[in-house]
N, C-alpha and C positions, 0 to 999 in steps of 0.2 A: 450507645446501641451495641448489642451483641454482634460479634464477628460472624461472617458467613462461614458455615461448615463446608469446606471444599476439599475434595479428594482428587487424586490423579489416577486416571485409568487409561493405560496404553495397551492396545491390542492390534490385531490385523483384521479388522472388520471390513466387509464389503461396503461400497458406497450406498447410501440411502437417499431418498428424496428429502430435501430440506423441509422444516416445518412451514406450514402455510402462513403462520403468523409469528411475529417476534423473532424473525431470523435476520441476522445482519452479517454481511460479508465485508471484510476489511482487507483491502488489497495492499500490495507491496508499497512501502514508503508512506503508509498511513497508520493512524491510530484512531480509536473511537472509544468514548467513555459512556457508560450506561449506569444509571442509578438502579440498584437492585431493590425492588419493592415487593409487591405481591403479584406481579405479572411474570410468567415464565418468559425467558428469552434465551436465544442461542447466538453467540458471537463466534465467527469462524473465519479462518483463512487457510489457504492451501498454496501449492506450487513452490514450497520452500526447498531450496537446495542449500546453498551456503548461507541463506537468510535464516533468521530466527523469529518464529512466531511466539510472542510473549504476552502472557496474561498477568495483570496485576490487580488483585482484589484489595481495595482500600477500605479501612474502617475509620469512620469519623464519629463524632459525638452524636450526630443526628441521622446518619445514613451509612449505607455501604455502597460502594461503586465498583464496577469492573471496567478496566481499560485493556483493550486488546490491540496489539500492534504487530505489524509485519516489518521487521527491522533488517536492513540489508547492508550495513557498513558500520564500522566503529563510530563514525561521525553521526550517523542516524541513531545509533544506540545512545550516544551521548545526548543528543537532542531530546530523545524520548525520556530518558531518566532525569534530565533537568526538569522536565514537566512533572514527573512523579515526585521528585525530591522537594518541589515547591508546594506540594499538597500539605495542608495542615492535618495530616492523617495521624490517628493513634497507632495504627499498625498496617503492615502490608503482608500479603501472601503472594508469592511470585511463582509462576509456573511457565515453562517454556519448552519448545522442541524445535530442533533444526540444527544448523551448522554442519551440513554434510555435503560431500563425503569427508571423512575425518582427515584425509591426506591433502585436502584442498587448502591453500594458504589463506584464502578469503574466509573460509569457514573457521579456520583456526583463530584468525584475528577477531572475528565476530564473537566467537565463544569466549575468548579471553577478555574482551572488552565488556561483554555482558556480565560476566562473573565479577569483574572489577567494580562495575557500577552498582551491582547488587550489594557487594561488600560495603560500599560507601554509604549505603542507606542505614547501616548500623543495626542496633538492637531492635528497631521497630519492625524489622523483617521477622515475622514469627513463624513463617513456613516458607521454604524454598525448595522446589523440586524441578530439576532441569534434566532434560533428555537431549544432550548435545553430543556431536561427534560420534554418532552411533553406527553409521554405516551408509549403505546405498540409500539415498533419499526416495528412491522409487519402491523400496521394499518396506513392509511393516508399517505403512502409512506414516513414514517419517516426515513427509512433506506437508502433512495436514495437522492442524491443531486449533482448538477453540475451547469455549466454556459453555456448558448448558446449565442454566439456572432454573430451578424448579418453581420458584415463586414462593417457597415456604421457608427460606433461610438456608437451603443447602444447594450445592452446585457440584458439577464434575468437570474437571479439566481433562479433555480427551482428544485423541487423534482420530475420532470417528470421521470418515470422509463423507462428503455430500456430493450428490450428482448434480452438477451445475452446468448451465449453458454460458456462452460468452457474454450474453446480455446481462446475466446475473453477476458475473465477475466485473464487468465494466458497463454499468447502465448509462454511461455518457456516450456510448457508441464509439469509443476509442479515445476520448479525451483523458480518461484516467490512465490509459496505457501510455499516451504521450507524456503525461506528467511523470509517470514512473521512470521513463527512459531519459527525459530531458530536464528534469527538475534541477539537476546540478549544473546545467548550462545557464541557468538564470543568474542574474546578478542582483543581490548576493545569492549563492546557491541555496536551494531549499532542501533540507534534510528530511523533513517529515511534515505532514499536514493532518488536520482534523477531518476525518472522513465524514463526520456528521455535518459538515458545512458544504453546501454546493459550490462548485466552481463558479466564479464570476465571469462575465463576458471578457473583461480585460485579461483575466488569468488564462482563459482558453486561447485568446488571440495571441498573447505573448508566447505561450507554449507552442502553438501551431507555427508561429513565425520562426521560432528557434528550430523546430523540427524540419521545416521546409529548407532551412539553410544548412542544416547539420550534415557534415561528412566525417566519417571516422578518419579518413585520409583526405585532407583538403584538396589534394591534387587528383583524386580519383572519384569521378562521378558515380561509379558503381558502388561506392561505400556510403552513398547518401541514404539517410533514413527513409526518404520517400521511395527509394528503389527497392525496399523490402517487398513491395507489391509484385515485383517481377521475379522474386527468388522462390526457389523450392524450399520445402520445410527444412531439409537437412542443411541447406546453405544458410538459412536464417539462424539455425542453432549454432552452427560453426562460427558465424560472423558476429553474432549479437549476444552470445551467452558466455559467462565465465565458467560454466559447468555444462558444456554442450551434450555430454553423454548422459546427463541425468535429468534433463528438463521434462516437465509434464507434457503429455501428448498435445495439449492445446497451446503450448508456448508459441509456436510459429503462427498459428491462426490469430492469437491475440496481438502479436506484433504487426501482422498484416492489417488487422483492424485499426491499430494506431496509425500506421502509415496512410491508410485510406482516409482516416479522419483528417490528418494534416493536409492531405491533398485537397479534400473536399472543402477545407476551411480557407484555402488560398484566396478566393474572392473576398471572403469576410476579412481576412488579414489586410488585404489591399484597401478595402473600403474603410476599415477602422483606422488604418494608418493616416488616412486623410481626415476622416470625420472627427477623430479624437485629438488631433493636433490643436493646441491652444491658440496657435496663430492662424488657424483656418476658420473662417466664418462657418456657422452651422449650415447644413445642406440647404434648408429651405430659405435661408437668408440669401445664399448665393443664387438660388433659382429665382427668387423675387427680383434680385438685381439684374439678372439677365433679361427677364421679361420686361422690366421697366425700360431697360436700355433699348430693346427692340422696338418699343413704341415711338 
């Protein structure tokens, strides 16, 4: 199959409303893959500071696909490119934007690791255009990136921003945000997940349980993740961001949503801890035993 004709277009456009159909948002610590057929689609991510939003267009014998990822650490970058390298693709086209500001050590490490992993893909990378370490991520739409596919074999990798609400960035009402912050506290740590798969009940319970117990300083209850609901926006940025001066305007509200989700999940975590134990009889069995005993 012929390769997709894809070009890079970076500018300083104003935000627009997302398409009503075929629009997919990919949040931090996630990737999602789409088959490019005859239907237009747009895959998009935003809020990148030291993170890198990366698009890989893969060409196979029988199809083309787009994978968009929001990568936030060298380990996350490795996990993503392990998935790409395992593809039986004939060729790849890679586009990315992020790793800002350029004097931030995390941004520098991410940019270096991304370039190293692209280099490892070798000669099957037929096009590579990267906009990394460019400057203030709040300017020139440096925190936004995605791909718009026309449905007719051509596409544009662009930093066109979209005007989104919190529920569009996190349709799980906070579960995705908790995952983003707490996934490396899991055992083993989770570096990246497929955003095309819904969270399972067990995953959300585990993440909420970790979030409810987590303190940045184990001796200071004020550093608890759940205490975010009591903090002002500036306090949240200073305490929970590696680039507090550059975060998107909705950063603090999204973390508050995650903390509220964890708190709201507390009864579910407690119930699940009992109900899901292999040594505990199912709830209705226990109820029947109690009723029979009372007779």
